[in-house]
N, C-alpha and C positions, 0 to 999 in steps of 0.2 A: 504494500500500500504506500503510495507516495505521500510526501508531506502535505501537499495540497488536498489530497483525499482525506487525510487525518484531520486537517483543519476544517474542511467542509462538514465532516461527520460530527466533530465536536460542536461546531456552530449549530447544526441541526438539533443536536441533543439539547443544547443550552436553550434553544427557542421553544422547547416543549413546555407546556403549562405545568407549573409546579416544580420544575427542575431548579435546584438551589446551587448545584455545583457538580463538577465532574473532575475526575483525576485518573491519570494513567500512571501505573507503576511498573517497573521492570521486575524480573524474577527475584531480585534481591530486596524488593520492597522499596526501592529508591524511586521517588517521584520523577516522572519524565515530563509530564504536563499537568497543570492544575488550574482551575478557576477559583480555588479556595485560597484563603490567606495561608501564610506559611505555617503557622502553628497547627491549624486544622489539617492542612495537607500532610504534615509529618505524623500527626496522631492517626488519621485515617489510614495512611499508607502502612504504618507499622501494625496496627490492630487488624485491619482487613487482610493484610498479607498472612498473618498468623492464623486467622480464622479460615481463610481460603485453603491454606496448606492442610489444616486439620480436616476440613470438609472433604478435600480431595482424597486424603488418606482414608477417611471413613468409607467413602464410596468404593475405593479400591479394595478395602478389607471386606466389604460386603460382597462385592462382585469384581474380581480382578480384570474382567473383560470390559467393565464399564468405566466411564470417565465423567468427571464433573465438567459441565459446560456453562452453567449459569446458576446463580442463586439470589434470592431476594429475602431481605429481612424488613419487617415492619415494626416500628416503634410508635409511641404516642405522637412523636414530633416528626419523624422522617421515615422514608422508605429508602433502603440502601440496596441498590442493584449492583451485582458483582458478576462480571464476565471474565473469568480467567482463561487465558490463551497460553500458548507455548512460550512466548517471549515476553508477554506483558499481561497485566490485568487492568481492566477498565472498571471504575467505580463511579456510580452516579447517585447523588443524593437528591431526593425530591420530597416535597411536603406531602403529608398524608391527608391534609384537609383540602385538597384541590377539588373544586366543584366544576 
């Protein structure tokens, strides 16, 4: 995927109603791109990387032929969408009260 395609995709995601931020991290949990402030970026990068690794491991333990491709968590304030790939993970935060 080219840089322009990545930029276009991130722009489209940010324009969706209720999206509060997005971030892309590499396999080491290091932020590559983020629309969040620095402290939130670091916090989400570290915590979601750890959670994603555990979820991926749990899926493989249950069925070694299966693979984690996406997961969603909903809290009272946010919905966190996580799409782990081979070289990066995309994380999107959106409000839960979008009408």
